[in-house]
C-alpha positions as CSV (number, residue, x, y, z in Angstrom):
1,M,-22.7,-15.1,5.7
2,T,-19.7,-13.4,7.3
3,N,-18.0,-10.1,7.9
4,L,-14.3,-9.4,8.4
5,V,-15.1,-7.7,11.7
6,R,-16.6,-10.9,13.2
7,D,-13.0,-12.1,13.8
8,V,-12.5,-8.9,15.9
9,G,-15.9,-9.5,17.6
10,E,-14.7,-12.9,18.8
11,T,-11.5,-11.3,20.2
12,V,-13.6,-8.8,22.1
13,E,-15.7,-11.5,23.6
14,S,-12.7,-13.5,24.8
15,T,-10.6,-10.6,26.0
16,P,-12.8,-7.5,26.5
17,D,-10.4,-5.8,29.0
18,A,-7.2,-6.4,27.0
19,P,-5.5,-3.3,25.5
20,A,-6.5,-2.9,21.8
21,I,-5.2,0.5,20.8
22,A,-2.5,2.5,22.6
23,Y,-1.9,6.1,21.5
24,D,-0.5,9.3,23.1
25,G,-0.5,7.8,26.6
26,R,-4.0,6.5,26.4
27,T,-5.3,3.0,25.9
28,L,-8.6,1.7,24.6
29,T,-9.6,-1.8,25.7
30,Y,-11.1,-4.1,23.2
31,E,-14.6,-3.6,24.7
32,Q,-14.1,0.2,24.6
33,F,-12.9,0.1,21.0
34,W,-15.7,-2.2,19.9
35,T,-18.3,0.1,21.5
36,R,-16.9,3.1,19.6
37,A,-16.9,1.1,16.3
38,G,-20.6,0.2,16.9
39,Q,-21.5,3.8,17.7
40,F,-19.9,4.9,14.4
41,A,-21.8,2.2,12.5
42,K,-25.0,3.3,14.1
43,A,-24.3,6.9,13.2
44,L,-23.8,5.8,9.5
45,E,-27.1,4.0,9.7
46,N,-28.8,7.1,11.1
47,N,-27.5,9.1,8.2
48,G,-28.8,6.6,5.6
49,I,-25.4,5.1,4.9
50,G,-25.3,1.3,5.0
51,E,-24.8,-1.9,3.0
52,N,-22.6,-1.4,-0.1
53,D,-22.2,2.3,0.5
54,R,-18.7,3.7,0.4
55,V,-17.0,5.7,3.2
56,G,-13.8,7.5,2.5
57,I,-11.2,7.5,5.3
58,Y,-8.8,10.4,4.7
59,L,-6.7,10.2,7.9
60,P,-3.2,9.5,9.2
61,N,-2.7,6.6,11.7
62,L,-5.0,7.6,14.5
63,P,-7.4,5.6,16.8
64,Q,-10.3,7.2,14.8
65,F,-9.1,5.5,11.6
66,V,-9.4,2.1,13.4
67,T,-12.8,3.0,14.7
68,A,-14.1,4.3,11.4
69,F,-12.7,1.3,9.5
70,Y,-14.4,-1.4,11.7
71,G,-17.4,0.8,12.2
72,T,-18.0,1.0,8.4
73,L,-17.6,-2.7,8.1
74,R,-20.1,-3.3,11.0
75,A,-22.6,-1.2,9.0
76,G,-22.1,-3.3,5.9
77,G,-20.3,-0.5,4.1
78,I,-17.1,-0.4,2.0
79,I,-14.0,1.6,3.0
80,V,-12.2,3.9,0.5
81,P,-8.9,4.7,2.2
82,M,-7.1,7.8,1.0
83,N,-3.6,9.1,1.6
84,P,-3.8,12.2,4.0
85,Q,-0.9,13.7,2.0
86,Y,-3.2,13.9,-1.1
87,K,-4.5,17.3,-2.2
88,A,-8.0,18.0,-3.5
89,R,-6.9,17.2,-7.1
90,E,-5.9,13.7,-6.0
91,I,-8.9,12.7,-3.9
92,S,-11.4,14.0,-6.4
93,H,-11.2,11.0,-8.7
94,M,-11.3,8.5,-5.8
95,L,-14.4,10.1,-4.2
96,G,-16.1,10.6,-7.5
97,N,-15.4,7.2,-9.0
98,S,-16.3,5.3,-5.9
99,G,-19.5,7.2,-5.2
100,A,-18.5,7.6,-1.5
101,K,-21.3,9.1,0.6
102,A,-19.2,10.1,3.6
103,V,-15.6,11.1,4.4
104,V,-13.8,11.0,7.7
105,T,-10.8,13.3,7.7
106,L,-8.7,15.7,9.8
107,A,-10.1,19.1,10.4
108,E,-7.3,20.8,8.4
109,L,-8.1,18.5,5.4
110,V,-11.8,19.3,5.3
111,P,-11.2,22.2,2.8
112,N,-9.8,19.7,0.3
113,V,-13.0,17.6,0.6
114,R,-15.2,20.7,0.4
115,E,-13.3,21.9,-2.7
116,V,-14.4,18.8,-4.7
117,Q,-17.6,17.8,-2.8
118,D,-20.0,19.2,-5.4
119,E,-18.4,16.9,-8.0
120,T,-19.0,13.8,-5.9
121,D,-21.8,12.0,-4.0
122,V,-20.4,12.9,-0.6
123,E,-23.1,14.0,1.8
124,Q,-21.4,13.7,5.1
125,V,-18.0,15.1,6.1
126,I,-16.8,14.0,9.6
127,S,-13.8,15.9,11.1
128,V,-11.2,14.7,13.6
129,G,-9.8,17.5,15.6
130,A,-11.1,21.0,15.9
131,G,-14.6,21.8,14.7
132,V,-14.7,23.2,11.2
133,E,-17.4,24.6,8.9
134,G,-19.0,22.1,6.6
135,A,-18.1,19.1,8.8
136,T,-19.4,17.3,11.9
137,A,-16.9,16.6,14.6
138,F,-16.1,12.9,15.0
139,D,-17.2,12.8,18.7
140,E,-20.5,14.6,17.8
141,F,-21.1,12.3,14.9
142,I,-21.0,8.9,16.6
143,A,-24.3,7.7,18.1
144,D,-25.1,7.0,21.7
145,E,-26.2,3.5,20.7
146,T,-24.4,0.7,18.8
147,N,-25.6,-1.4,15.9
148,A,-25.4,-5.1,15.3
149,V,-22.9,-6.4,12.7
150,V,-24.4,-6.4,9.2
151,D,-23.9,-9.8,7.6
152,R,-21.9,-9.8,4.4
153,A,-21.0,-12.7,2.1
154,D,-17.4,-13.8,1.6
155,D,-17.4,-12.4,-1.9
156,D,-18.8,-9.0,-0.9
157,V,-16.4,-6.1,-1.1
158,A,-14.9,-4.7,2.2
159,V,-12.3,-2.2,1.1
160,Q,-11.7,-0.3,-2.2
161,P,-8.2,1.2,-2.2
162,Y,-7.0,2.9,-5.3
163,T,-3.8,2.0,-7.2
164,S,-2.5,3.5,-10.4
165,G,-2.1,1.4,-13.6
166,T,0.2,1.8,-16.6
167,T,-1.7,5.0,-17.6
168,G,-1.4,6.5,-14.2
169,T,-5.1,6.7,-13.7
170,P,-6.1,5.5,-10.2
171,K,-8.0,2.2,-10.3
172,G,-10.3,1.0,-7.6
173,V,-9.3,-2.4,-6.3
174,L,-12.1,-4.5,-5.0
175,L,-11.0,-6.5,-2.0
176,T,-13.5,-8.8,-0.4
177,H,-14.1,-9.8,3.2
178,H,-12.6,-13.2,2.4
179,N,-9.6,-11.7,0.7
180,L,-8.7,-9.7,3.8
181,A,-9.7,-12.3,6.3
182,F,-7.5,-14.9,4.6
183,T,-4.5,-12.6,4.3
184,T,-4.8,-11.6,8.0
185,R,-4.8,-15.2,9.1
186,A,-2.1,-16.3,6.7
187,N,0.3,-13.4,7.5
188,A,-0.4,-13.7,11.3
189,S,1.2,-17.2,11.1
190,V,4.5,-15.8,9.7
191,P,6.3,-14.8,12.9
192,P,7.6,-17.6,15.2
193,G,4.6,-18.9,17.0
194,G,2.3,-16.5,15.0
195,F,0.8,-13.3,16.2
196,Q,0.0,-13.6,19.9
197,A,-2.3,-11.7,22.3
198,T,0.8,-10.5,24.1
199,D,2.3,-8.9,21.0
200,R,2.6,-5.1,20.7
201,L,2.6,-4.1,17.0
202,I,3.9,-0.6,16.0
203,G,1.9,1.1,13.3
204,T,4.6,2.8,11.3
205,L,3.0,1.8,8.0
206,P,0.2,4.1,7.0
207,L,-3.3,2.7,7.4
208,F,-4.5,4.1,4.1
209,H,-2.0,1.6,2.4
210,I,-3.1,-2.0,2.3
211,Y,0.2,-3.1,3.9
212,G,-0.3,-1.2,7.1
213,M,-4.1,-1.8,7.1
214,S,-4.3,-5.5,6.4
215,V,-1.0,-6.8,7.9
216,V,-0.5,-4.7,11.0
217,M,-3.9,-3.3,12.1
218,N,-6.0,-6.3,11.1
219,G,-3.3,-8.6,12.3
220,A,-3.3,-7.0,15.8
221,M,-7.1,-6.9,16.1
222,Y,-7.4,-10.5,14.9
223,S,-4.8,-11.9,17.3
224,G,-5.8,-9.8,20.3
225,G,-2.6,-7.9,20.4
226,T,-2.1,-4.2,21.0
227,Y,-1.8,-1.7,18.0
228,Y,0.3,1.4,18.5
229,P,-0.6,3.8,15.6
230,V,2.2,6.2,14.5
231,P,0.7,9.2,12.6
232,E,4.0,10.4,11.1
233,W,7.4,8.7,10.5
234,D,10.2,10.0,12.7
235,A,13.0,7.5,13.2
236,A,14.1,8.8,16.6
237,A,10.6,8.9,18.0
238,V,9.8,5.4,16.7
239,M,13.1,4.0,18.1
240,D,12.2,5.5,21.5
241,Q,8.8,3.9,21.3
242,L,10.3,0.5,20.4
243,E,12.2,0.6,23.6
244,D,9.7,2.4,25.9
245,D,6.7,0.3,24.9
246,D,8.5,-3.0,24.5
247,I,7.3,-3.4,20.9
248,T,7.5,-7.0,19.8
249,I,6.6,-6.8,16.1
250,M,7.5,-4.2,13.5
251,F,6.6,-4.1,9.8
252,A,8.1,-1.2,7.8
253,V,9.5,-0.2,4.4
254,P,13.2,-0.3,3.6
255,A,13.6,3.5,3.9
256,M,12.5,3.3,7.5
257,F,14.9,0.6,8.5
258,N,17.6,2.6,6.6
259,D,16.8,5.7,8.7
260,M,17.1,3.7,11.9
261,I,20.5,2.2,11.2
262,N,21.8,5.6,10.0
263,H,20.5,7.5,13.0
264,P,23.5,9.1,14.9
265,D,22.4,7.6,18.2
266,A,21.6,4.1,16.8
267,D,24.2,2.4,19.0
268,E,22.5,3.7,22.1
269,Y,19.3,1.7,21.4
270,G,18.6,-1.9,22.2
271,F,15.3,-3.5,21.1
272,E,15.2,-6.4,23.5
273,A,11.5,-7.0,23.2
274,L,11.4,-7.0,19.4
275,R,11.0,-10.5,18.2
276,F,10.0,-10.1,14.6
277,A,10.8,-7.5,11.9
278,N,9.6,-7.5,8.4
279,S,10.3,-5.3,5.3
280,G,8.1,-4.8,2.3
281,G,6.8,-2.2,-0.1
282,S,10.0,-2.2,-2.2
283,S,13.2,-4.2,-2.5
284,L,15.2,-4.4,0.6
285,P,18.9,-3.6,0.0
286,L,21.2,-6.3,1.4
287,E,23.3,-3.8,3.1
288,V,20.3,-2.5,5.1
289,L,19.3,-6.0,6.1
290,E,22.8,-6.9,7.3
291,R,23.5,-3.7,9.2
292,F,20.1,-3.9,11.0
293,E,20.7,-7.5,12.1
294,E,24.3,-6.8,13.1
295,R,23.3,-3.7,15.1
296,W,20.3,-5.1,17.0
297,G,20.5,-8.8,16.7
298,V,17.0,-9.1,15.2
299,Q,16.4,-11.0,12.0
300,L,15.0,-8.8,9.3
301,N,12.8,-10.6,6.8
302,E,11.7,-9.4,3.4
303,G,8.2,-10.1,2.1
304,Y,6.2,-9.2,-1.0
305,G,2.8,-8.2,-2.0
306,L,0.6,-5.8,-4.0
307,T,-2.6,-3.9,-3.3
308,E,-4.4,-6.3,-5.7
309,T,-3.3,-9.3,-3.5
310,S,-4.5,-7.7,-0.2
311,P,-1.4,-7.6,0.0
312,V,1.0,-10.3,1.1
313,T,1.8,-13.2,-1.2
314,H,5.4,-14.2,-0.2
315,A,7.4,-14.0,3.0
316,N,10.7,-15.0,4.4
317,T,10.5,-16.3,7.9
318,N,13.0,-16.8,10.8
319,D,13.1,-20.5,9.9
320,A,13.1,-20.2,6.1
321,R,14.9,-17.4,4.5
322,R,17.1,-16.6,1.5
323,K,18.7,-13.1,1.5
324,G,17.7,-11.2,-1.5
325,S,14.6,-13.2,-2.0
326,I,11.0,-12.1,-1.5
327,G,10.5,-15.5,0.2
328,Q,8.1,-18.4,-0.4
329,P,4.4,-18.1,-1.1
330,L,2.2,-18.0,2.0
331,D,0.2,-21.2,2.7
332,G,-2.8,-21.3,0.3
333,V,-1.2,-18.9,-2.2
334,E,0.2,-20.2,-5.5
335,A,2.8,-18.4,-7.6
336,K,5.0,-19.1,-10.6
337,I,7.3,-17.4,-13.1
338,V,5.9,-17.5,-16.6
339,D,7.1,-16.5,-20.0
340,S,5.7,-13.0,-20.5
341,A,6.8,-12.6,-24.2
342,A,3.3,-13.5,-25.5
343,R,1.8,-10.6,-23.5
344,Q,4.1,-8.0,-24.8
345,S,3.2,-6.4,-28.1
346,D,3.5,-2.9,-29.5
347,A,1.1,-3.6,-32.4
348,P,-2.2,-1.7,-32.0
349,G,-5.3,-3.8,-31.9
350,D,-3.5,-6.9,-30.7
351,E,-5.6,-9.1,-28.5
352,P,-4.6,-12.1,-26.4
353,P,-6.0,-15.4,-27.6
354,E,-9.1,-16.7,-25.9
355,D,-7.0,-19.3,-24.0
356,E,-3.6,-17.8,-23.4
357,G,-2.2,-20.5,-21.2
358,L,0.9,-19.9,-19.0
359,E,4.2,-21.4,-19.9
360,T,6.5,-21.5,-16.8
361,V,10.1,-20.5,-16.9
362,P,12.6,-23.2,-15.7
363,R,13.7,-22.8,-12.1
364,V,17.3,-22.3,-11.0
365,E,18.6,-24.9,-8.6
366,E,19.1,-22.5,-5.7
367,G,18.9,-18.7,-5.4
368,P,20.1,-16.1,-5.3
369,I,22.2,-16.4,-8.4
370,D,25.0,-14.1,-9.6
371,E,23.0,-12.0,-12.0
372,A,26.2,-10.7,-13.6
373,D,27.1,-14.2,-14.7
374,A,23.6,-15.5,-15.5
375,D,21.6,-15.3,-18.7
376,L,18.6,-13.6,-17.1
377,H,16.6,-13.8,-20.4
378,E,16.6,-17.6,-20.0
379,I,15.5,-17.8,-16.3
380,T,13.3,-14.8,-15.8
381,G,9.7,-14.1,-16.5
382,E,6.6,-12.5,-15.0
383,L,5.5,-13.3,-11.5
384,V,1.8,-14.4,-11.5
385,I,-0.3,-15.1,-8.4
386,S,-3.4,-17.2,-7.7
387,G,-5.2,-17.7,-4.4
388,P,-8.0,-16.5,-2.1
389,N,-6.0,-13.3,-1.4
390,V,-6.3,-12.0,-5.0
391,M,-8.7,-9.2,-5.6
392,K,-12.2,-9.6,-7.0
393,G,-11.2,-7.2,-9.8
394,Y,-10.9,-3.5,-10.6
395,Y,-13.9,-1.4,-10.1
396,E,-15.9,-0.9,-13.3
397,L,-12.9,-1.5,-15.5
398,P,-13.6,-4.7,-17.5
399,E,-10.8,-4.1,-20.0
400,A,-8.3,-3.7,-17.1
401,N,-9.5,-6.9,-15.6
402,D,-9.1,-8.8,-18.9
403,E,-5.5,-7.6,-19.0
404,A,-4.8,-8.4,-15.4
405,F,-6.0,-12.0,-15.3
406,T,-5.4,-15.2,-17.2
407,E,-7.5,-18.3,-16.8
408,A,-5.2,-21.3,-16.9
409,D,-5.1,-24.8,-15.4
410,G,-8.6,-24.2,-14.0
411,K,-7.3,-21.2,-12.0
412,R,-7.4,-17.4,-12.2
413,W,-3.9,-15.9,-12.3
414,F,-3.1,-12.3,-11.6
415,H,-0.3,-10.7,-13.5
416,T,1.9,-8.7,-11.2
417,G,4.0,-6.9,-13.8
418,D,7.1,-7.8,-11.9
419,I,9.9,-9.8,-13.5
420,G,11.9,-12.4,-11.6
421,Y,13.0,-16.0,-11.2
422,W,12.4,-18.9,-8.8
423,D,14.3,-21.8,-7.4
424,E,13.6,-25.4,-6.6
425,D,12.8,-24.6,-3.0
426,E,10.0,-22.2,-4.0
427,F,12.0,-19.0,-3.2
428,F,11.2,-16.2,-5.5
429,F,13.5,-13.3,-6.6
430,V,12.2,-10.1,-8.2
431,V,14.8,-8.4,-10.5
432,D,12.9,-5.6,-12.3
433,R,9.6,-3.9,-12.9
434,E,7.8,-4.5,-16.2
435,K,6.3,-1.1,-16.2
436,H,7.7,2.3,-15.6
437,M,6.4,2.6,-12.1
438,I,8.7,4.4,-9.6
439,V,8.9,2.9,-6.1
440,T,10.1,5.6,-3.7
441,G,10.2,4.8,0.0
442,G,7.6,2.1,-0.4
443,Y,5.2,4.3,-2.3
444,N,4.2,3.9,-5.9
445,V,4.6,6.8,-8.2
446,Y,3.4,6.6,-11.8
447,P,5.2,9.1,-14.1
448,R,2.3,10.0,-16.2
449,E,0.4,11.6,-13.3
450,V,3.4,13.9,-12.6
451,E,3.9,14.5,-16.3
452,E,0.3,15.6,-16.9
453,L,0.7,18.2,-14.1
454,L,3.9,19.4,-15.6
455,F,2.3,19.9,-19.0
456,E,-0.2,22.2,-17.4
457,H,2.6,24.7,-16.4
458,E,2.7,27.6,-18.8
459,D,6.6,27.6,-18.9
460,I,6.9,23.9,-19.8
461,A,6.9,22.8,-23.4
462,D,7.7,19.1,-22.9
463,A,8.5,16.9,-19.9
464,A,9.3,13.3,-18.9
465,V,9.5,11.7,-15.5
466,V,11.6,8.8,-14.5
467,G,12.9,7.1,-11.4
468,V,16.6,7.5,-10.5
469,P,18.5,5.7,-7.8
470,D,18.3,7.2,-4.3
471,E,20.3,5.8,-1.3
472,R,17.6,6.3,1.2
473,R,14.4,5.8,-0.8
474,G,15.6,3.2,-3.3
475,E,14.4,5.5,-6.1
476,T,13.4,9.1,-6.3
477,V,11.4,11.1,-8.9
478,K,13.3,13.1,-11.5
479,A,11.7,15.4,-14.1
480,L,13.3,16.4,-17.4
481,V,11.7,19.6,-18.6
482,V,11.9,21.4,-21.9
483,P,11.1,25.0,-21.1
484,T,9.2,27.3,-23.5
485,P,11.3,30.0,-25.2
486,D,10.1,32.8,-22.9
487,A,10.1,30.7,-19.7
488,D,10.9,32.4,-16.4
489,A,10.5,29.4,-14.0
490,T,13.5,27.8,-12.4
491,P,13.9,24.1,-11.3
492,E,13.0,25.1,-7.8
493,D,9.9,26.8,-9.0
494,I,8.8,23.6,-10.8
495,K,9.3,21.6,-7.6
496,A,7.2,24.1,-5.6
497,Y,4.5,24.0,-8.3
498,C,4.3,20.2,-8.1
499,L,4.1,20.3,-4.3
500,E,0.9,22.4,-4.6
501,S,-1.0,19.6,-6.2
502,L,0.8,16.4,-5.4
503,A,1.7,14.4,-2.3
504,E,5.2,15.2,-1.1
505,Y,6.6,11.8,-2.1
506,K,5.4,12.2,-5.7
507,H,7.0,15.6,-6.5
508,P,10.2,15.6,-8.4
509,R,13.2,16.0,-6.1
510,E,15.3,16.5,-9.2
511,V,14.4,18.8,-12.0
512,E,16.7,19.2,-15.0
513,F,16.1,21.6,-17.9
514,V,17.0,20.1,-21.3
515,E,16.7,21.3,-24.9
516,T,15.0,18.1,-26.2
517,L,13.8,14.7,-25.0
518,P,15.0,11.5,-26.7
519,R,12.0,10.0,-28.6
520,T,11.3,7.2,-31.0
521,T,10.0,7.8,-34.5
522,T,6.5,7.3,-33.2
523,G,7.0,10.0,-30.6
524,K,7.4,7.9,-27.5
525,V,10.0,9.2,-24.9
526,Q,12.9,6.7,-24.6
527,K,13.1,6.7,-20.9
528,F,15.8,4.0,-20.8
529,K,18.1,6.6,-22.4
530,I,17.3,9.1,-19.7
531,R,18.0,6.6,-16.9
532,D,21.3,5.5,-18.6
533,E,22.5,9.0,-18.5
534,D,22.1,9.0,-14.8
């Protein structure tokens, strides 16, 4: 029997007085943090919330997120992390589908929870910040006593984040204690000498996202380092903190590194303590990588992962890197590029054969290749992953699980939906997305979610959403709208309308009114034509 938090418990025993969390001029030692987590776990127990019960954490990066995360695991519960940018409409499915019994959130977000609470199993709302009607203040909720760690099996679920599929419907991803413990250990070995107790990790990546949660927070707690949560991205403030707090390790998305190199005072900064920088979440532009390294003399490495792989599967390191590559698989993780043609069919009712098998695509000698001169059709295929980091499955979605996995060679392979190629040195290169997902600033946006909201507007007759190139974010969301004959709404009105119900990064930054949308004879929007026009 095990529990992900036992790793942290061992750190607490060995270094109780070491700094665990540093925020807003205050520091919690490992012993203080561990006590708070135990008090939170005891409070859950006192409220009838325990083994296998879900607890939603609807917070930005704050010490209370860390406390609630490990406290829930200490109680044997399962964490449902939620983006604090989400509105009531967006959290309703996550809370309802997961059956969460409690939610920890900011006081100002409590109304969002209360708006949908009657449609869910949520019994307890815990607020961080000012007291608010319908919620118990965090410091009043936690108990005076602590509880012992509830034993959980390796295969028991620890975290249930939500990710969208091809339909745009959020799917619960079941990540086990072993999934996360393995990923934490494997990723902690990536920097030179691995994560160390003297490391100071800056938490620019949101904790509701598996990248910030598993790689940065869990990595810091596992290694005995100090975690510096950052609730909101601000390039200048983070750059100041990198200097002032002698930050040694930084994980971020490309848009963040791009903001730093383009800051008007960038030349005035020198990050002498920074020994390792890593980019993930979306493709890292070569120009950003080279400008960052030239300006600050710190190697910037690109990695790769997905929520379903908890998350990291590939990484470049200071000693083994190919620019433009997502890196090599982590130790213990297997990956390959396979022919995806057999999985692609437009015929209704098509089912995969009982034993699909996986035919690998030949490797190139050494990447990156000149894609303009290569026959990508001959060397590319779908990236598939197998290993102890791969999720248990999607929550209560057997058909989605059947589609996501292939049993071959005695192993269970997860289909990432990303298209790429590999070379003889096990470096992998991603060239495209198989699906229509938009990756903007490291966040995933699925067009159908935005389209469904647009169709609810009385002035919109037809709509399509695509990703278009954006210098800072990689991609941004664009909506093409066919207005009704008597429509009064303007493009700015449509943007404002979307912001009322969607997280800021999901709303269309470009809205174009058109007379018609290009469609096939079967009525499908030809999104490639829309993108080509841009």
